[in-house]
N, C-alpha and C positions, 0 to 999 in steps of 0.2 A: 504493500500500500504506500502510495506516495505521501510524503510529508509536507507537500506544498500544493498550492493552487496555481495553475498556469493561465495567464491572460495574454492574448496577442493584440498587438497594436502596431501601426506603421511607425509613428513617432512617439517616443516616450520622453516626457519632459520632467526632470527632477528638480523641484523647487517651484513654488507658485506665488512668488512675489511679483514685483512689477516686470522683471525681465522674463520670468517663466510664463506669466499670463499673456504678455505681448507675443511671445513666441508661439503660444498655443493658438492665439487668434489668427496669426498669419499662416501657421501650419494648417489649421482647419479651413482657412480660405482657399488653400490650394487643393482641397478635396481629399486629403488623406486622413485616415483615422488617427486621432491624437489623444494621448492619455497624459494628464497632468497630475503628478504626484506631489503631495504636500505633507510635511511632518505634523502639521496641526490643522485646525479648521481653516478653510480657504477664506481669505479676506480679513481675518482677525489675528493671524499668526505670522511669524517671520519678521524680517528686518524692515521691509517697506512700511509697514503700518506704524512704526515708531519713528519714521523718517521726518526730517525737518521740512520747512515750508519754502524751500528755494529750488527752482529749476533753472539751471544754467544753460546758455547756448549762445548763438549769434542770431541777430534779428535783422529785419529789413530797415535798417536805420543808417544814416550817413556815417561814413568812416568805419563801418564794420563789414565783415564778411568772413567766409570760411578760412581764408589765408591768414588774416589777422588773429582769428580765433585759434587756429592751429599753433601759431607762434606762442600765444599765451599758455596753451596746454603744455607745449614742449618745455618752455622756460620754467613754468611752475613745477613740472615733473622732473626737473633737473636733468633733462635730456635722457631719461631712462625709459621713456615710452618708445615703442616702435612707431615711427612717424607715419608709415603707411596705414597703420591701424587708427592712430589718432586723427589722421586726415579724414578717414571715413566718418568718424564721429562729428568732426567739424562740418563736413560737407552735408551731412544729413540732419544736422541739428534743427534747421527751420522746419523741415517736413515732420520731424518727430513731435515738435511742439504744436504744430498745427493739428496733427492727428489727435493729440491729447485734448486740445481745445474743442475739437469737433465732437468728441465723445463725452464732453461735459465737465472736464477738469477746469476749475475756475482759476484764472491767472489775474495778476495785477494788470489793469488796463486804464488808459485814458482815451475817452471817446472811441472805444472799440479797438484801439491800437495797443499793443503790448507796452507795458511800462516797466522797463528793466531798472534794477538798482545796481549801484557800484559794489564791487566785491574785491577783496585783496587778490592780487595776481593778475587782474584783468585791467587793461589800459582804458577800457571804456565800460560803462554799465552793461552787465550781461546776466543778471539774475532776476527772474520773475518770481514774485511771491505766489506760492500755491496755497490757496485758501483751503485749510483742512489738512495740509501737509501730505505725507506719504499715505496716510489712511484714505484720504479723498482720492488720490491717484489710483490706488489699488481698487477701491470700490468702483470707480468708473470702468476700469479694465475688467473687473469681475462681472459687471453687468453685460459687457460684450461677450465674455466667455459663456455666460448663462444663455445668451441667445443661441449659441451653437449647441449647448447642452440640450436645448429643447428640440433640436434636430437630431434624431437618433443616429448614432454612429460617427458624429463629427468630433466632439470633445467629451471625454469622460474625465471626471475629477475624482481622484482617490485621496481622501483625507486621512489623517491620523496614520500615516504610513512612513516608516523610516527605512531608507535604502541602506543596506549594509555592504553590498558589493556590486560592482559593474561586471557584466559577463562579456568576456573577450576571448576570441579564438582566432589564431593566426593573424593577429593585429587588426581584427575587425570586431566591432561591437555587435552583440546580438541581444542585448537587453540588460536587465538588472534584477537583483533579488533583494527582498526586504521583508519587513514585518508589518502587517496590518494589525496594529495593537488595539484597535477598536474591537476586532473580532478574535484576536489572538491567533492569526493565521499567517504562515510564511507565504509570501507571494512571489512568483516568478513572472516578470513582465518580459515577454518575448517580442522583440521589436526589430525593425530594420535600421532605425536611426535613434540616437539618444542625444538629448540636449541637457547639459549640466548647467543648471541655473540656481543651485542652492548654495550660493557663496556666503562668505562671512565667518570670521572666527573671533569676533570681538569679545565673546564671553569667556575666552581663555584668560583674560586679564581681570584682576580683582575690581578695578574701577572701569566700568563700561556703560555705554548708553544703549547697548544691544540687548535683544531679548535672550532668554536662557537657551533657546534652541540654536543660537549661532555659535557653534562649537567647532566648525571646520570640517563638517561632513564631506563637502565637495572636494576638498583638497586630499583627504585620505582616500576617498573613492578613486579620484584621478590617479593618485600615486600608485595604488595597487593594480590599476588597469594598465599601467605602463605609460601614462601621459607625462609629457614633459611640462614641468612647472617652473615658473620663473619668478625671481625676486620675492621669495616668501619672507624675507627679512623686512619688507616694507609694510608695516602696519601703521595706518594713519590713526593718530590720536586727535580727537576734537578738543580744543584747548579749554573751553569754559563749560564744563559739565558740573552740575551742582554736586557738592561733596557733603555739605551739612547745612541745615538740619537733616536728620535721617529720612524723614518722610519724602523729601524731594531729591534724595541722592539718585544720581543717574539721569536727572532731567536736563535736557539741553537748554542752555540760555545763550542764544546766538550772539557771539561777540561781533559778528558782521553787522548786526543791527545796533548793538549797545555801544560799540566804539564808533566814533564818527570818522568814516573813511575819507570823506571829502575835506573835513576840517577837524583834525584830531584834537585841537586845543579846546573844543567845546565839550568834549567827553562823550561817554564815560571813560573810566580808567581801570587799570589793574593796579592793585595795591598789595604790598607784601605784609607779612606779619608785624612789621615795625611801623606800619602805617605810612610807608614811603611809596609814592607813585613811581612805578618802574616802567609803565607802558600806557599810552603809546609814546614813541619817541618822535620821529618825523613823519611816520606813516604807519598804517595798520598792516601787519604782516600776514603772510599766508599761514595755513594751519601748522605746517611743520615748524616754521620759525617761531610761532607763538608758543607751541608746545615745549620746545627746547628752552626758550627763555624762561617760561614759568617753572619748568622742572629745575632749572639752574637755581632759581631763587630758593626753592625748598632744599636742594642739596647743599647749598651754602649757608643754611641756617636761618633763612629769613622767611620761612613758611608760616602759614596760619596754624592754629592749634591742631587741625586735623590733616596737616601736611598738604595743604594747598595754598592758594592765595585768595584775594578778594576781588570780585567784580563790583565796582563802585559807581553807581550813577547818582548817589545821594548828593554829590557836589554839583550836579548839573543844574541849569536853570529849569524852572518849572515847565516852560514850553518844550525844552529838550527832553525832559522826563516823559511828558505826555506823548511826544513823538516816538520815543522808544517803546513804551508799553502799548502804543497804538498798533505797532507792527510786530511786536515780539510774540511769537506763537505760544510760548510757555507762560506768559504772564498770568493768564487766568488760572492755570493749574497751580502756579506758585501761590496765588492768593487763596486758593482752596485749603492750602496747608498753612495759612497764616504768615506767608512770606511776601512782603511788599518791597520790591527792590527800589522803589522810590524813596523808601524811608530807612532801609537797612542794607548794609553791604552783604553780599552773598559769597559764602565760601565755595570756591570752584577749584577744579583740578583737571588736567588733561585725562581723557578717558578713551579707551580703545573704541574705535568708531568704524573704520572701513579697512578691510584687508585689501591691499593693493596688489599683492602677489597672487599667483594662481596659474591656471592652465594657459599655456601659450597658444594663441590662436592666429590664424591668417585672416586676410580681409573677408573671407567667406565663413568665418567663425569655426573653421575646422581645427581640430587638434591633430596630433600625429597618429591618433588611432582612427582607422577608417570607419566612418559613420558616426563618430562621436564629435559633437559640437559643444561649444560652451558660450555663455553670455553672462553679462552682469558681473557681480562680484566674484564669480567663479573664475574669472579670467585674470591674467597677470601682466599683460604688456600694453594695456590701454592708457593708463594715466602716468605710469612711471613712478617716481619717488615721492609724489605728492599729488593730491587731487584738488582741483579748483572747486570752490563752493558751488553747490547745486548740480555738479556734473555726475553725481551718482544716478539721478533720475534720467538725465540725458543718455548716459551709458545704457541703462536698462532698456530704454525705448528704441534707441538706434540698433544696438546689438541683439536685443531680444527679437526685434522684427527680422533682422537679417538671419539670425539662427533659425527662426521658424521657416523662413524662405528656403534657405539652403539645405536644411535637414529634410524638409518635405520633398524637395527636388531629388535629393539623394535616395529617399525612401521609394519614390516612384520608379526609380531606375534600378533598384537593388533587388537581388534575390534573397530569399530567406536563408539564414544560416542555421543549421540544425543545432538543437540544444545539446550542450555537453553535460550529461547527467552526473559525471564525476565531480565537475565544478560545483554543481548545484548541491549535491549531497554533502560535499565538504563544507559549504557555507551553511546548510541546514544544521550540520553538526555544531558549527561554531555558534550559531544563534541559539540553538536549544541547550547548549552546554551551560549557559548562564542560569538555567532553571534547575540544574542538578545540585543537590545538597553537597556542600563542600566543608570539610573540616577546617575550622578557623576562617570561614568565608567572611568577606568584607562587603559592605554595601557600596554600590557604585557611587553614591553621592559623596561618601568619604574620600574615595579615590579622586573623584572630580575636584573636590576641594583642595586636595594635595597638589594636583596639576595646576590649578589656578594660582595657588600661592607661589609655587616655584616659578611659573611664568612671570608673575608680577615682580619677583625679585630679579630674575636673570634677564628679562627682556623688557625692562622699563624703557621709557623714551630715551634715556641716556644709559648706554650700555658699555661694557668693557669685556675683555677676553676672559678674565678670571670668573666673572659672574656668569657668562654664557657657558663656559666649560663646566662650572659647578651645576648649572641647570641641566646640562646634558647628562651628567652623572646621575642626577636625581631622576630624570626621565628613564634612564636605563634601569635604575633600581626599581622604580614602580613597574616597569614592563616585566622585569624578572620576578619580582616578589609579590606585587599586589594584583596585577592583571589576572594571573591564573586563579586567584581566589575570589574574583568578583562574582557575586552571587545575587540572585533575585528570587523572590517567593515563587513557588510553582503554581502560578495563577496565569491563565492565558489572556483573559480579556481585560483591557485597560490596565495593564501592569506597567506602571511608570518606571519601576526599578528595572524592568527588562529593557525598556528603551534606553535608560541611562547606562546600562551595562554595555550596550552597543556603542553608545556615545563615548564611553571611556576609551575604547580602541581608537576611534576617530580623533579624539583630543590628543592622545599620546602621539599619534602619527603627525598631527599638525604641529604640536609643540616641538617635536624633534626636527621637522623640516625648517621651521622658523629659526630654531637655534643653529642648525647647521649652516644655513645661509647667512645668518647674522655673524657667525664666526668667520665665515669665508670672506665677507665683504670688509676688507681692511681699509676702510675710508668712511667718512660720514657723507651721506647723500640723502637729501630729503628727509623723510620720516625716520630713517635709520641713522642714529648718531652714536658713534663710538668715541668715548672720551679718551681712549688710548690712540685713536686715529682721528683727530678732530678736523682734518682737512678733507675737502672734496677734491679729488685728483682728476682733473681733466687733461693733464699732460699725457696720460695714458688713454687708449681707446676706452670709451664707456662701454661696459659689458653687463649683460644680464647674469645673475647667478642662476644656474640651472640645476634642478634636482629631478632625478628619474630613477626608477627601478630597472636595472638591467641584469638579467640572469639571476634574479632573486635577491640582488643586493642594491641598496640605495647608493647611487653615484652622484657626486657633485662636480659640476664643471661650469664653464662660462661660455657665453656666446656674444658676438658683437650686436649692439643695438642698431636697428635699421634707421639710419639718418638720411632721409631723402631730400630734406630741404634746409634744416637748421642744424648747425654744429656749434658746440661751446668753444669759447676761447681756450686755447691750449695753455692752461695754467693750473696751479695748485694753490688753494687758498682756504682760509677758515670757512667752515660750512655755514656758520651764522655768527 
């Protein structure tokens, strides 16, 4: 008797955030059967729903266009993005925004024309306010998906399902296997093409604005499938995430709105634990710069009581205060917990926000595995070493649409690959092993907490060799000693411990990849800052860190970045 249920589909999409949903819509448009798998309930789980209220791009306004936009993306990313990929994003920005506008996403407008705001790293205003933030974006996309769901055979949505392994044979994908934990059933999705859209590993860090499910599943799945991953050391931290009081911890308070980019002197400000204003200086910096500056204040003993700094708009004029709270997405939520930033400084600290590393894709979203495509935060060569504000949504819509297009084209022309029963049986054994009673068994939540604490210590925004190496030792210790003992109650339906047990393996893989790449990049570039190598080295060719399993072993290498238009000055200098 088989221990799993088999389902067939043309295109399987793993991850149902903004990127996965957009991919599903385009895939279904092409007429192929599409299955959208999500680890939680569709529309209220994942990273998109907690996203900010800014959508970046280029607009039909004087002095702007894809070429100027591309230059800002490349410069902000410290020349680490593949420029042919970033060029696609810049070229298709306007169409992606118009599509979202057409399906009901509400943007900031003046007399029906888009009204963009200035943001750090962009020479001209490039960010639209999205009313309702990421939740509103995803709900609009979900409504389109539901239109296809009502047409039998176009899109099926599988909720509460965690994918544990991609199925690959002779370098070609043929589906995935996972656990439907609503029913307690192992599912095999047999498909012609797969789109990996479940990116994000922010919850590996102790201070994060990401939801608990963002633990790096996509990167672990990709690694074991033989996918080439790049720049896993590049974890973007958002600078001003609420740290204290506890009820608002993890809430984004946008420094792009609170600090005055056009006129820094009118505030707000960042203030250290000694009540000294240390920012802004002459201008408001990009996220990587702000993160490192704030972390430095804490490391040098000038932090707030909870090891952060203060965001302070209390010194602003009354009109400036009202301007800030009028546009600040999180103001109402802060008020609900008794925090009024017009009257009190708010303790904030950089928090893990966006994973910039991931699967390496080409301009058609293909990975090095035949039939496997990737989009959104699952990819690693789009933004480089820093991401411009609002460009997460842009990424999801441009590359989500392209992934759906090219994956469906592939599926229409592909033959079915036969299922490898031995692979499936192996993974069934792995998944079911967590339910077996183990002497001295440990709960997955305890192991996950260990991983988070070690990542927080060894892979903070300011890193060094000794700390990273110590972190790798701890990862190896957990893999040898704790992972074999991870245990869950022998209950099939809605067993959250069973899900977390699968996540432990993904988390360990992701933590190890980030650590290996962070150790290998002996320079500071963008979000990756090594205090023992504080210089960004453009005297040497800029390269991706590359991690891949070959012949059963993880191998680390480098590859040149594709620079088709813009190149850095050949110099070596302080990273910030």
